C-alpha positions, 0 to 999 in steps of 0.5 A: 499499500505504501508503494502505491501511494508513494507512485501517486504523489507529486511532492517528495520531500527527501532525495533526488527527482527520480525520473522514470525509466523512460526518461532515464534510458532516453537521457542515458541514450542521448548522452551515449550518443553524444560521447561515442560510449561502447560497452565493456566486456566484463569491466574492460573497456576504455569507458569504464575504466577511465571512469574508474581511474578519474574517480581514484585520482579525484580521491588520490588512489591508485586504482578503482574497480567497479563492484555491483553493490556495496554489500559485496564491495566492503566485506570482501575489501575487509576480508582481504585485509584480514587475511594479509594481516592474518588477524581477524578483528575489524573495528566499527561503529554499531551503525555500520551498514555491515552491522545494520543492513546486510543480515550479518553475512561478515558473520554467516560466512566467516569472514571477520570479527566485528569490534563496535566502536564508541557510542551508538549515537555519536561519531567515534574517535581515537579513543574509542578505538584505542580502547580495544586491547585486541589486534586490530586488522582494519578501521572503518569510518563511514563518512558521513554516518547516515543512521545518526543523521549524516554526523561527521567527526570533527576535522581534528578528530578525523586526522588524528584516526589517520595518524593512529591507525598509520602507526599502528599498522591498522588499515583504514577504510572508508565507508563513502557510501555519502562521500561527496556529501561531506565537501562542503562541510569540511571545505576540503577537497575530497583528496584531502578527505581520503588521503591516510585511508587505505582504501575507500568504497563510493557509491554511484547511486546515493547523492550521484542518482545512477542506477546502481553499483559502486567502486572499491579504491586502493592500491594497484596490488589491492584493487587486483586481489579484489576484482578477483574476488568480485569474481569469484562472488559472482560479481562479474557482470558482463556489461557494466556500461548502463551503470558507469553511464548513469552515473558518468552522465551527472557525476560532475554536475551532482559534485558541483551541486553539493555545496548548494545542497548543504546550503540549503540543508542550513536553510531548512534548518533555519525554517525548522527553528520555528517549530518546536514541535520537531526536533532534528539530529544533528544539532546543526548541519554537518551534511546535506541530510538530517533526521527529523523526530516527531512527537508520536510513536512509529505506527502513528508516524506511518498512518499519518504519512500514509494521509498525507499522501492519499490526501495532499499527494505529499511524500513526507518520508519514511517513519522509524522507530528510534529511541523513545516509544512515542517517537519516531524520525523521518530521514530527510536527504536534502537533494533536487526536491527540496533545493527546488522546493520554495520556502513557503510551499515547504513552511506550509507543508510543516504547517500541515503537518504540526495541525495534523499532530495537534 
């Protein structure tokens, strides 16, 4: 029912504009014709390899390889590290995708052990890493942390973690699913942010709005080994061209847009100050996303969302459980939709929400 209601909506608060398959495929066909794109064969082709290298250069890595999903990408990279170092412990925050959303694949496949870091509600620091007495093969840092509202560590904290890992032979891996959203907050280049990480994963659809897929980045030797392991797991897709085209044709524009999305997020926060009924996390924006807390249970939040969707054709997002039973939270990614929504229309939606909650 929720999916049907969503498809009927005309206004979406979160995310980017989502073209229909016909619209997207038409754009891809036109762009491919204009740029004389030819298919790769199992990843072998000038177009895909040039794009992989473009992103590797942007982040300061030697090489990159396309991986069909992040769920295949990151655990494989971390298992390689553990095998090389002959240590089985990987440290990461409890909100990490590997722990929360991958059906404990790392555990049931006996890939590595996970050591949880820090407080589940905040970013972790070098003291949290130092607290574990065990030998650690790798540490994963998600930039920004999606499950806690897009929070980021302060730059000095991140640099301290990089230094500690380098000094103690800990492979530092970046979960960069939303890395593109970090530059505006840090006021640093992507190469500066990635400097000090031994490997990184980036998404080709989160933020970029492509069809799907990801890249794994690292040294040439590491990527060669990872490429073999992706093949062993069934990730050797025959033609990767559709995924790469859908990302490459808008990649530069999406990255250029990120500062504007961050500024729009600041404006959204400013508007929300007039609505004490809502709580936002983080307190101040650190990326172009946030969690909006509503003073109702998740069941009541879903009823409210569906009512507004059916009546007003507005999709406010997906209420999910949070710490308190009488609250729920909605994740807003400030993308095309909120960027292009005039303030007065956004305020009208908030006023309507308040009226429904009264």
